[in-house]
N, C-alpha and C positions, 0 to 999 in steps of 0.2 A: 602599659602606661603606670608611671611612677611620681607620686604625687606627695611634695614635705606640706603637712598641715602645721601648722603654725598659731598657737594659743595661746597665753597668758592667763589661767586657770583664775576665776573669783575664789578667795575664801570659801572655803566648805563649812565655815560656821556661819556664812550667811548665804544658803541654796541658790545658786543662779541657774536657771533656765539655759542658759547661753553655754555651759559647763556642760550641762546634758547635752543640748543639742550638737555640742563637737564629738563627744564621746559616740553618740548614736550615729553621726555623719561618718565617722571614721568605721566604724561596723559597718555599715553600709555600702561605703565604697570598698573595702576589703572583700565581702561577699560577692561584689560584684567582678572581682578580679584585680582589682587596684592595688599596688603596692605601694601603702601608703609608708612615709615616712614622718612620725610625729617629733616634732619640735615645739615641746611643753615647757611651759613654765608654770609656776602655781605663788600667787600672793601668800603662801603658807608657809614656802620659803625662807623668808624674810626674817622671822625674830633668830632662826638659828646661824645665820650666815655672819660670815668673818668679821669684825670693826672693818677692815679694807675693804670689804664688799657693801658693806651699809655706809661706808663713807662716799662713795659713786651712786648712792641712789638717790641722790637729788638729781644727776642730770640723767637716770637712765631712761627716762619718758622720752628724752631728745635723743640720748645715741645710745645707750648700752651695750657698753665697748664687749665685755663678757659674750653677751648674746650675739654680735656680730662675729666675734673669731668663732665661735662654736657653728655658727650658722656656715661662715664662708668654709670651715672642714667638711660639714657634712653635704654639701654642693660639690664640693670638687671631688669628696671621694664617690657619691651616688650620682651625679649628675641626673637629676629628676626635671620632667617635663614641665613641672609647673609648681609653685610655691602658692597655698591659699595660703592666708591668712585671714584670722578673725579677731581677737581682741590682742593689742601688743603692748597694754599697759601693765602695770609700770618695768617689766621685764625684761619685754623683748621691743619695744620698740619702733615706732613708722620708718625707723633707717633699715630696717630689714628689707625694705622694699630695694633701697638703694642697693642693697647688700646681693639682695638678688639680682636683680639686673647686672650689677658688675659682672656677676656670674653667666650672663645673658638667658638668665631663667625668669620668663614672663609670670606675673603678678595676679591674682585672683584674690581680692577680698571680700567678704559678706560683712553686710553692714546691718549691725544689731543695735547701733541706738544714735546720735546725731552727733557724734563727739567728732564729727571732721570741723563743728562750729561750736557746738555747747560744751564748757568745760566740765558739766557735770552727766551729758549726755541724754540728758530726758527733756530739754526745753521746759522744765519745771521751776518756779522757785516761789518760796513764800504761800504756797497753798494755790497758784496759779500758774496757768500757762504763761511761759516767759522767753521772749527770742531778741533780747536786747543788745545779744553779740552777734545776729546776722549783720553781714555786711560789712564789720570793723574788722581792720586789718591788725587790731592785738583786743582779744575781749578785756575790757579793761571793765564793765560792769562784773562779770565773773569775778574778778580779784576784789572789788568793791564788797559784793555779798557775801562774799567766801561760797561761792557754789561746790567749791570741791571738795571734799571731806570736810566742812565746815573750817576750813584754816585760810588766811589769807596769803600765806607762804605757797602753800602746795596749789591755791589756784592759781596763783602767778607763775609759776611753774606750768602749769597745765596750759594756761593761755600761751604763754609764749612758745610750747610745745607745738602747739596748734596752726601758731604762726608761723613756726621756722618749717614746720610742716606742710605747708599748703602746697610747694611744689609737689612735694613728693605725693600727696595725694591726687593730684591729680596728673602723676607719671603713671599708676596704678593702670596695668593692662584691661581689665573688666573687673566692673562691679557688680557684686550678686545682691540685687535688692530685694528684701525678703516680701515686702508689699509694691505695689503702685504707688503710695505715700512717700515710699524711701525712692523710689526711683524720682518721684517729681524733689524730694528732698538734696537729692543726688546734682539732678540738671541745675536745681537754683544755684548750686555750689559751682556750679560752671566743668560740670562733667561731661562728655558728648555724647547727645544718645547712643550714640555704636558704641560705645564701652559700657552701657548700665543694662543689664540682664533681669530680668522679674524673675525670682525661683525660691520658694515659699520652703520653711522646716517643714520635718515632718516628724513622726513619732512610728515605733513599730505595730503595727496590726494587731488588736486583741483579739482578733478574731468577731465571730456573728454577733451582734449585739443581743445583752438583754433585752428582757421586757422594760420599759421604762419605769423607775420607780417613784417617788413623789417630793413633790417641794423643788427647792431651788440648793443649787450648791456655790459658792464664793470660795475658791483659794487662791490665795494669792499673800506676797508679801504684806503685812499688816502695817504698812506705811503709806503717809496722808495722800502719794500721788497713785497710790491704787484704790482709793476711794469707799474703803469699809465704813467709813463716818456718812458719805452719799448713801450708802444701801442701807444702811440700819435706820437715819431717818427716813427715807422713802418706805421701808419696812414700816415702822411705826405708824404709817400714814393708814394703815388695815388694820379692822380689829384682831385679837391674838384669834391665831386657827384657821385666819379667812383662805390663806394662800397655802395652805401645807407648814411645810416644816424648813427653816431656813437653817444649812447646815455652813458653818464657815471653818476653813480648813487655813493654817498657815502661822506665823509669828511674824512680830515685829514691832513696833514699839506702840503700837493702837491694839495691844491685845487687850489692856485693861479696859477698852471701849466695850470689844465685844464682851469678855467674861460678863461686863455690868449687865449688856443687852441680855445674855442669857441667863444671867440672875435674875432679871426681871420680867422677861418673857418666854411661858416654855414651849413655844414655838421658833424660840433661837436655839442652836446648840453648835457648842463650840467644839472643832473636833482636835486643835491643836494642831501642832506639825507632823504631816505624815508620810510613810515610807510608800515606796512604790504601789505595795500590796494595799495601803490604804488608800491612798488616791484612787487605785480603781474601783474599791468596796463604795469609797463617797460618790465616785460618778453613778454605778450600777444604782446607787439606792435613791438617786435623784432624777428628776425628770428633766430638768431646765438646767444649764450652769452661767453664771453669772459673772458678767466683767464691768467691772464700773469705774473701769480706768480714768482719773481726772488730768492725765498726759497723752499727749500723740503715742498710747503706747505700740510698738514695733510690730510686732507678732508674738503675742501672749500665747505658749505652749500650753496653756491649760483649755487653749479654746482649740486646737487641734487634737489633744486628748479627746475632749468633748463629743465633736464629730467624728470622732474613728471611733464612739461609742454610742453613736446613733442618739446623741443629746441634743436638742437646738439651744443655741445661746443665745442672749439678751444681754444687749453691751452698749457701750456709751458709742457715740459718733467722730470719733477721734482716731487716729492714726490708721493703723493697718485693720482695725476692727470689722469697719463694714465691709474692708474687700475680703476679709478670713467667711464672714456672713453670707456671703453673695450679694451683700447691700448695696455696694458701691456703683453700681449700672441702674439704668431705668427699670422702673419697680412697677407694679399693679398699682392701680388706684387705690387710694384707701376702701378697706372693705372688702376688696377681691381676690387679696393673697389667700392660698391654701388654709393658713390658721385660721383666717375671717370666716372665710365657707366652713370649716369644721363647726366651728362655735356657732357659726348661724341653723344648720342644719342640726344639731342639738339642742340650739334654742329653739327652733321654730319659727325665727323670720330672722332678717339682717339685720347686721351689726356694722357698725363704724368703729374704723380705726380712731383711738386718741389722739389729738393733735401732736405732731411730734417725735411720734411708734412710725417705723419704717420696717416693711418688712425686704427682709431677702432670702435666699434661695433656701436658708440654712438656721436662720434665727431674726433677730429684731435687733433695731441698735435707734438709738432714743438720746437726744440732747441732755450733757451730763450737770441735770438738775433733779432735785429731790420729786418736785410735781411730774415731770416726765417720767422718771423711773417708777415712781409710784404709779401712775397709769398703765406702765407697758407691764407691769407685773401681772395683772390677772388675764392681762390680751395671752403674756406666754405660758399660762398655767392652763388655759382654756384650748390653746394652739401646739401644746407640745406634741400629742400623739402624729397629728399631721406634720408635721416637721422633721418627727425621727429618721424617716426614711432618707429625705433630703437631707438631711445631714449628713448620714452614712455617706450618700453617694457625693457630695462634698467633698469629703475627706477622701475616698475612691478616685474620684479625678482629679485633685488638685494636689493632697497634703499625703497621698501613701507612698511608702518608700518606693518604691518603684518609680513611681513616674518622678519622682523629686530627683532620685539618683540619676536616673536616664539624661535628665535635663543638666545635671551638674556634668556628668560626662560629655553631653555635648558642650557645654561652656568649654570643657579641659581642651577638648579635642580641635575645636574654633581656634582656640589659642595656638596649638602646638602646630596647627598647618600654617596661619595668618600673624606671626608675632608682631607687634607693634607698637613702640614705647615714644612715639615720635612725639 
């Protein structure tokens, strides 16, 4: 099988989980015997472009003529079975879908965000969830609020791109929805059920989990939608040292907030931006990983890394997080889940779950509010050991590369047998 993987890499100065996932998926497909033809562009190329190339940048999200020329040549020469698209912006453009179809090549797209509708891609503005552009022919609110790169001009271009390519997106042969929440988003956008397949990402298997460490780990870009300020407010509601150590890793505009908290409390440690070895060490030093997103986060890679290492996750009940920790299905009544039972045995009596805390097979989810997260922190600390094994099992059954790659190969094979772009 021969697959073109198309992706516009995000700038390396802003570490991207999407870049990491695409690299990992290419490696997994190659290991499975697939001939992968990367069609990769990078936003880091922009500063070194010629003046003529830079002059075309304003239209590249809509058309990107150089990318279409290069892709046409690749498709003609190699005659692939499928084109698999990830991020098309700004140097590839959704037009590659049309180019592939012109060559008779079916298209799969993995949906990593909400940019079929939302110019920023995250349904988040001014500190709150925003879906003002849903259902509009043109995303005027995105232009008004400068949602794309804080620029009215660039927001107008992106909103126009989304309007122009509505038909393009609806012609994609198969959508890979990373979670059930993304599948719902696509159906709401008008994509038929038969063109949507739920298949999450994976991360390499780190091997048998080490014994649990102590305390909590938060690891994300330090930006408002990621919720580090929510976490710090919840943490301050407990006495110093009562919950062990809170380790915070990452960088971004809210870094001063984290540094101030670390200076204020000895139970808060700022680790900075970590490399892969540092990430693994930080996960292993902790007992629970926290994902405090304030937006509908699609599929945080840090959750998969936590589960792979046998660390349960405490997250907000938004986006794909409930799906990832197995809390999006009917669950045990309060006080009867594995973590609560373990806590009750240790304490010699029955305990009740705080209001708003929901137990999943591999962690807990709460509403994105300081009081709810503060109430869940001691529950997660007490129940970490009981959910460590189930967390690893969740990874093995749902997010392991062998499972995920087989699912992707089945998607490719189905398209090759029954291409349909009507």
